[in-house]
N, C-alpha and C positions, 0 to 999 in steps of 0.2 A: 947540583939540581936546586933550582930556586923555586920555591912554592909561591903562590899568589900573595902570601903574607909577607914576602920579602926575605924570609928566613932561608939561608943557604944550608942545605942538608947534604950529608955524605950519601950519594946514591947507593953505595954498597951497604951502608948501615940500614937504609930504608929497605933495600931488597932483602937483607937478612931478617929484618923484623917481619916483613910480609910473608916470607917463606916459613919462618918460625911460627907465627900466629896461624897461618894456614895449616901447618902440620898439626897444631893443637886442635883446630876445628875438624880436621880429617879424623884425628883420633877419637873425637866426640861423635863421629858419624856423618859429617858433611862430606860429600864427594870432593875429590881433590881439586878439580878445576874451579867449581863454584867457590871453594874455600879460598883459593888464590885470588880470584877476582874480588871477592868480598873484602879480603884483607888489603888489597891494593886500593880499593875505594876508601876503606876506613882510614888508610894511612895518608890519603891526599887531603890537603887543607880544605879544599872546596867540597869534598865528598862526591864530586861529579867528574866523570870521565867518559869520553867517547869510546867506541869499539876500537878505533885505531890507536888511541892512547893506551888503552888496556893491553892491546896486543903488543905494542912496542914495549911497554913497561914490563910485561910478564914474558915477552918473547913467545907468544902463542898465536895461533891462527885466528882469523875472524870467525871461523866456524866454532872454535873452542870458546871464544868469548860469547858468541850467540847462545850456545848451549848452556854455558854457565849462568848467563844472565836470565835465561828462560827459567832455569831451576830456582835461582835466587828470587825472582819475581813471584813465582808460585809460593815460595816460602815467606813472602812479604818482608824480605830482607833488603831488597832494592826496588826502585821503581824506574820505569823508562819514561823519558820525556823527549820531545823534539827540541833540537837546538834552534834557538830563535833565528828566523830567516833562512833556515836550511832544512833539507830533508833528512839530515843525519840525526840519529838518536844518540842521546847520552844517557848514562845510567847514574842514578843517585842513591847513595846510602843516607838514610835519615837519622837524626839524633835519637829517634824513638824506635829504631829497628828492632831492638831486643823486645820491647813492649809489644810491637806488632807481631813478631815471631811467636812470642808466648801466647798472645791472644789467639793467633791462628791455631796453636796447639790445643787451646781450650776447646775450640770447635771440634777438633778431632776427638778429644777426650769425651765430649758430650755424645758423639756418635758411638764411641766404644761403650759408653754407659747404656745407651739404648740397645745395642747388640747384646750386652751382658744381661740386661733385664729380659730380653727375649730368650736368651739361653737358659736363664734360671727358670722361666716359665716352661720351657720345653723339657728341661732335664729334671725339674722338680727341685724345689728348694731344700728338701730334706734328704737328698742324695749326696754322696760325697762330692760328686762333680758340681752339683747345684750349690753346695756350701762353699766350694772353692770359688765359683763364679760370684757368689754373694760377697765373699771377702774381697775379691778383686774389685767388684763394683763399689763397695764401701771405701776402698783405698782411693779409687779415682774420684769419687764424690768428695772425699776429704781433701785430696790434692787440688781439685777444682776450686773449692772454697778458700783454701790457703793461698793459692796463686792470686785469686781475685783480691783478697785482703792485702796481700803483699804488693800488688800493683797499685792499690790505693795509697799505701804507705810510701811506695816509691815516688809517686807523683808529688807528695808533700816534701819528701827528702830532696828530690831533684829541684824543686822550686827553691828550697833553702840554699842549695849548693850553687845553682846556676841561674837563678831568677827565671825569667820567662822563656827559657831555652826552647824556642820554637824551631823554625827551620833556618836558623842562622848558621851558615856554613862554617863559621869560625867557632861555633859552640862545640863543646866536648861531645862528639857523637858517641852513641852507644852506651852512654852512662845512665 
């Protein structure tokens, strides 16, 4: 298998990596098919593939690709774009997909914090359940601040390691 970079790769080794990394993502809670599609995109030099290419590479149906991409797009892990001069869509994994995924999680955490505040008000902050909710709220507030600070540090660290690693397909994605 030759990638656009000109590097010749062992297709079996690439397939083993994709399946192994996908298994790790599944173990962490990602559904199996989105994990496989994400790993395949991550393992391609361009970070971009069409539905047909993903189906061929992973030996899965167009419907499986579609469902996986829909899930990954909702999680901000991939984006859809039109292939220039065509009606076909292609799917892209970005170099900052982990940042985007974590940022999306922060919005979820903020919604949980609001629900916990409502729960504390409903249950009473001095009840055992209210105190448990207050501790949970304090945990999420702590995590939210830590993730925000960590992302700021990451941007500086990424800049030092990779320079202006924007949407360069050859940049180290996911770092």
